[in-house]
N, C-alpha and C positions, 0 to 999 in steps of 0.2 A: 814501332815494327820500323826495323832498317838490316837491307841489306846490299853487300858492295858487288854482290853476284849477278847483277842486271841491269842492266843499261835505261829500262824502260818498266812501265807498269802498266800493265793489260789490267783495265777495268770491266766486271762484269756487274750490269745491272740485273740482282735479283728478282724475282717479284717479293713482295713480303710474306709471303709462305713462308720463304726459303731461312730467311730471316728470325720467322717464327719457331720453325722446325729443327734449325739451328742457334740456338739464345748463343752468344757472345762470338757469333760470325763476324770478321771486319766489318767497318762500314765507312767506306768512302764519303769526307763530307769537305766541301771545298779544295779538289785535289788530293788530297792527302788520307792515308788507311790509316784506320785507328782502330788498334786490336783490342782485345779485351782484358782485363787488370786483374780477369783470375789464371793461376798457376798454367804452364803450358803456352798453347794454341790458347786456351779460354773458351774452346767450346764443347757445347754440350746436344744432345739430339733428343726432340722432344718424342719420344717411341710413339706415342698414342695419335700425335700426328703425322708423322712418318707409315704411319699405315695403314692413312687413307690416302695415298699417293703411292701407290704401289709402282714399282721399278717394272719396265715393258719394255718389247723392244720400241724400237725408232724411227718413227717414220719418216721414211724415204734416206734413212742412212743418217739422220741427222747431222751433226760440225761432223763427222768422221768418214761419212761415206759408208758404202755397204763392203766392208774389205772388213769388216769389224764385228766382233761378236757383242751382245751382250753386257758384257763385263770390261768392254774396249780392246781386249787382244786381238790381235791383229791375225787374220786367216784369209788364205789367200782362196778363194771356189775355185 
């Protein structure tokens, strides 16, 4: 995976369950992002596993603060 469209690569350390839920997600090893060898982005979703982790309101606004709705759209209270 390569892109000249940005200067840095932000790294997220997702728990193992996220990688189980989304097989084919990129993996970071020794500072490099390795993508799947499947077509497109190579992502899939384990819907049965995802159903065990329903999306709900983010506590304390999460990373986006309280000015966003559950789907991430901006709104003004």
